[in-house]
C-alpha positions in Angstrom: 108.8 108.7 91.0 107.9 104.9 92.0 110.4 104.0 94.7 111.5 101.0 92.4 112.5 103.8 89.5 114.7 105.5 92.3 118.3 105.7 91.1 121.2 103.7 93.1 124.5 103.6 93.2 126.3 100.4 91.9 129.5 99.1 93.7 131.3 96.4 93.2 132.6 93.6 96.0 135.8 95.9 96.5 133.1 98.9 97.1 133.9 100.7 95.1 131.2 102.2 92.6 131.3 101.1 88.9 127.3 103.1 87.9 124.0 103.3 89.0 120.4 101.2 88.1 117.4 101.9 89.4 116.6 100.5 93.1 114.3 97.4 91.0 117.4 96.5 89.2 119.6 96.1 91.4 117.1 93.9 93.7 115.7 91.2 91.1 119.2 91.5 89.9 120.8 91.2 93.0 123.8 94.1 92.6 126.2 95.1 95.2 124.8 98.1 95.8 125.8 100.5 99.5 124.1 102.2 102.4 124.5 105.0 104.9 123.0 103.2 108.2 123.0 105.2 111.6 122.6 103.6 115.4 121.2 106.0 117.2 122.2 106.2 120.6 121.0 107.9 123.9 122.6 111.0 124.5 124.6 108.9 127.5 125.0 105.9 125.7 122.7 103.1 127.5 120.4 103.1 124.8 119.9 102.4 121.5 116.7 103.7 119.6 115.1 100.3 118.0 112.0 100.7 115.2 109.8 98.5 113.5 110.0 98.6 109.9 106.7 98.8 107.7 104.6 95.9 106.3 105.2 97.3 102.7 109.4 98.1 102.7 110.6 95.9 99.9 113.5 94.5 102.3 112.5 92.8 105.4 109.6 93.9 106.0 107.8 94.2 109.3 111.1 92.9 110.9 112.7 95.5 114.1 115.5 97.2 113.3 118.2 99.4 114.7 119.8 101.3 112.2 117.8 104.3 110.4 119.4 103.8 106.7 119.0 103.3 103.0 120.7 102.4 100.2 123.0 105.4 98.6 121.5 106.3 95.6 123.4 107.5 92.4 125.4 110.8 93.0 126.2 110.5 96.9 128.0 109.9 99.6 127.4 107.3 102.3 127.7 109.9 104.6 125.4 111.8 103.0 123.1 109.3 101.8 123.3 108.1 106.5 122.3 112.1 107.2 119.3 111.9 105.0 117.8 108.6 105.9 118.5 110.1 109.7 116.2 112.4 109.0 113.8 111.1 106.5 113.2 108.1 108.6 113.7 109.4 112.7 113.3 112.6 112.1 117.0 113.8 113.5 119.2 116.5 112.3 121.2 119.1 113.0 124.0 116.3 114.5 126.4 114.7 112.4 126.6 111.0 111.9 130.3 109.8 112.9 131.4 107.1 110.7 132.0 103.6 113.0 132.8 100.8 110.1 132.0 99.5 107.1 130.4 95.7 107.1 130.0 93.8 104.2 126.5 92.3 103.5 126.7 89.2 101.1 123.2 86.8 101.6 122.2 86.7 97.8 120.0 88.7 96.6 121.1 91.0 99.2 124.7 92.4 98.9 126.0 96.0 100.2 128.4 97.5 101.8 126.8 98.9 104.2 128.7 102.0 105.8 128.4 102.2 109.7 127.8 105.9 111.8 126.7 106.8 114.8 124.6 109.8 116.1 123.7 110.7 120.2 120.8 111.9 120.6 118.1 113.1 123.3 115.8 114.8 121.3 111.9 114.5 119.6 112.2 110.6 117.7 109.2 111.5 114.4 108.6 108.2 112.5 108.6 108.5 108.7 105.4 106.5 108.4 106.0 105.2 105.3 108.8 103.2 106.4 108.6 102.8 110.5 105.0 101.7 111.8 106.2 101.6 116.2 109.9 102.0 117.7 111.4 102.4 121.4 114.4 103.1 123.0 116.3 99.7 124.1 119.1 99.2 126.9 121.6 98.2 125.3 122.3 94.7 127.1 118.9 94.2 126.2 119.9 94.8 122.3 123.2 92.6 122.5 120.5 89.2 123.3 118.4 90.5 120.5 121.8 90.4 118.5 122.6 86.8 119.7 120.0 85.4 118.6 120.0 84.6 114.9 116.1 83.7 114.5 115.2 86.8 116.4 113.2 89.8 115.6 116.3 91.5 114.2 116.6 92.8 110.8 119.8 90.2 108.7 121.9 93.0 107.3 121.3 94.7 111.3 121.7 92.3 112.8 125.2 92.0 111.6 126.1 95.2 111.6 125.6 95.4 115.4 127.5 92.4 116.0 130.6 94.2 114.3 129.7 97.2 116.6 129.6 95.3 119.6 132.8 93.6 118.5 134.8 96.6 118.1 133.2 98.9 120.9 130.6 96.6 123.3 
């Protein structure tokens, strides 16, 4: 199956699942969808894992992100998506992501309900080479400076989620 053929859960503006469509149609038509995204913090909470997205990504290629995650597949819950994406992208499994909040990113053509989760992790990180080029641990205060800069290197939807995280927990 090609990436554009993957069936994605389609949501309405209020965050309710209303159907499904393939990823290519969701992207092309700017359909509402959802993502399960996970902030990976060190065991002591002082650092966050930041990664560089592959230049082949369909959205925000070559940008930095502090959330491991992806779109919610048809028939999948946001929590299931978060666990799946965390294992696929960073090789982290066996630790259940804790729910944080949901934030909406509505900058057409991207219209997404981002279900945010968090894990604490001090184990190995294994990048999915198709999606991640590089990564490193970043002190939370440095990440705050990145989030504060609208022209900075973070993906726009990830930046919005991070600002919400700092507002609630920082």
